[in-house]
C-alpha positions as a Markdown table, in Angstrom:
| # | Residue | x | y | z |
|---|---|---|---|---|
| 1 | Met | 0.0 | 0.0 | 0.0 |
| 2 | Met | 2.9 | 2.3 | 0.8 |
| 3 | Ile | 4.4 | 1.8 | -2.6 |
| 4 | Thr | 1.1 | 2.3 | -4.4 |
| 5 | Met | 0.5 | 5.6 | -2.5 |
| 6 | Met | 4.0 | 6.8 | -3.3 |
| 7 | Ala | 3.6 | 5.9 | -7.0 |
| 8 | Asp | 0.4 | 7.9 | -7.2 |
| 9 | Arg | 2.2 | 10.9 | -5.7 |
| 10 | Ser | 5.2 | 10.9 | -8.0 |
| 11 | Gln | 6.0 | 11.7 | -11.6 |
| 12 | Pro | 6.4 | 8.7 | -14.0 |
| 13 | Gln | 10.1 | 9.3 | -14.4 |
| 14 | Glu | 10.6 | 9.4 | -10.6 |
| 15 | Arg | 8.8 | 6.1 | -9.9 |
| 16 | Gly | 11.8 | 3.8 | -10.1 |
| 17 | Gln | 13.6 | 5.9 | -7.5 |
| 18 | Ile | 10.5 | 6.0 | -5.3 |
| 19 | Phe | 10.2 | 2.2 | -5.4 |
| 20 | Ala | 13.8 | 1.8 | -4.5 |
| 21 | Ile | 13.6 | 4.1 | -1.6 |
| 22 | Cys | 10.4 | 2.5 | -0.3 |
| 23 | Ile | 11.8 | -1.1 | -0.6 |
| 24 | Ala | 15.2 | 0.0 | 0.9 |
| 25 | Gly | 13.4 | 1.6 | 3.9 |
| 26 | Leu | 11.3 | -1.5 | 4.4 |
| 27 | Asp | 14.4 | -3.8 | 4.3 |
| 28 | Leu | 16.3 | -1.5 | 6.6 |
| 29 | Gly | 13.4 | -1.4 | 9.1 |
| 30 | Ile | 13.2 | -5.2 | 9.1 |
| 31 | Ala | 17.0 | -5.5 | 9.5 |
| 32 | Ile | 17.0 | -3.1 | 12.5 |
| 33 | Ala | 13.8 | -4.2 | 14.1 |
| 34 | Ala | 14.7 | -7.9 | 14.5 |
| 35 | Pro | 17.8 | -7.5 | 16.7 |
| 36 | Leu | 16.5 | -4.4 | 18.5 |
| 37 | Leu | 13.1 | -5.9 | 19.4 |
| 38 | Gly | 14.9 | -9.2 | 20.3 |
| 39 | Ile | 16.9 | -7.4 | 22.9 |
| 40 | Ile | 13.8 | -5.7 | 24.2 |
| 41 | Ala | 12.0 | -9.1 | 24.3 |
| 42 | Glu | 14.7 | -10.6 | 26.4 |
| 43 | Leu | 14.5 | -7.7 | 28.9 |
| 44 | Val | 10.7 | -7.5 | 29.3 |
| 45 | Gly | 9.5 | -10.9 | 28.2 |
| 46 | Tyr | 7.4 | -12.1 | 25.2 |
| 47 | Arg | 4.1 | -11.5 | 26.8 |
| 48 | Asp | 4.8 | -7.7 | 27.1 |
| 49 | Met | 6.2 | -7.7 | 23.5 |
| 50 | Phe | 2.7 | -8.7 | 22.2 |
| 51 | Gly | 1.3 | -5.6 | 24.0 |
| 52 | Tyr | 4.1 | -3.4 | 22.5 |
| 53 | Gly | 3.3 | -4.9 | 19.1 |
| 54 | Ala | -0.4 | -4.1 | 19.5 |
| 55 | Ala | 0.4 | -0.6 | 20.7 |
| 56 | Met | 2.7 | 0.1 | 17.7 |
| 57 | Thr | 0.0 | -1.3 | 15.3 |
| 58 | Ser | -2.6 | 0.9 | 16.9 |
| 59 | Leu | -0.4 | 3.9 | 16.7 |
| 60 | Ala | 0.3 | 3.3 | 13.0 |
| 61 | Leu | -3.4 | 2.9 | 12.3 |
| 62 | Val | -4.2 | 6.2 | 14.1 |
| 63 | Leu | -1.4 | 8.0 | 12.2 |
| 64 | Phe | -2.8 | 6.7 | 8.9 |
| 65 | Leu | -6.3 | 7.7 | 9.8 |
| 66 | Thr | -5.3 | 11.2 | 10.8 |
| 67 | Gln | -2.3 | 12.2 | 8.8 |
| 68 | Ser | -2.7 | 10.7 | 5.3 |
| 69 | Ser | -4.2 | 13.8 | 3.7 |
| 70 | Lys | -4.5 | 17.6 | 4.0 |
| 71 | Asn | -6.7 | 17.8 | 7.1 |
| 72 | Leu | -8.2 | 15.5 | 9.7 |
| 73 | Ser | -11.6 | 15.1 | 8.0 |
| 74 | Asn | -10.1 | 14.5 | 4.5 |
| 75 | Ser | -7.6 | 12.1 | 6.0 |
| 76 | Phe | -10.3 | 10.1 | 7.7 |
| 77 | Arg | -12.4 | 9.9 | 4.6 |
| 78 | Phe | -9.4 | 9.0 | 2.4 |
| 79 | Ala | -8.4 | 6.2 | 4.9 |
| 80 | Leu | -11.9 | 4.8 | 4.7 |
| 81 | Gly | -12.0 | 4.9 | 0.9 |
| 82 | Leu | -14.6 | 7.7 | 0.8 |
| 83 | Ala | -12.4 | 10.5 | -0.7 |
| 84 | Pro | -9.8 | 10.6 | -3.4 |
| 85 | Asp | -6.1 | 11.1 | -2.6 |
| 86 | Ala | -5.5 | 14.9 | -2.3 |
| 87 | Tyr | -1.8 | 14.5 | -3.2 |
| 88 | Ala | -2.2 | 12.1 | -6.1 |
| 89 | Leu | -1.0 | 13.5 | -9.4 |
| 90 | Lys | -3.5 | 13.9 | -12.1 |
| 91 | Lys | -3.5 | 11.2 | -14.8 |
| 92 | Leu | -2.7 | 12.4 | -18.3 |
| 93 | Lys | -5.2 | 11.4 | -21.0 |
| 94 | Val | -3.4 | 9.9 | -24.0 |
| 95 | Arg | -5.2 | 10.3 | -27.3 |
| 96 | Ser | -5.2 | 7.0 | -29.2 |
| 97 | Glu | -4.9 | 7.2 | -32.9 |
| 98 | Glu | -5.9 | 4.5 | -35.3 |
| 99 | Ile | -3.3 | 3.4 | -37.8 |
């Protein structure tokens, strides 16, 4: 979903770079999270880690619901699929010619 949103918000000639940045960020996040959260899990226990995971997921959901567009109401409607993406670039219409 992140890659799709970023593709809609970038020019066609920029999309390769956008895809690379998104995938590199995802890979880096996974590489950093595994050892870091493993150390935390050893300190607090696995039971608490499920709570932390639920808290991080809830925080991500709240951020997406409230910060994905221009203002709070538009963000909420966009997140629920009731409004278009305010930051998406307009699609160019290509005229097809018959040969």
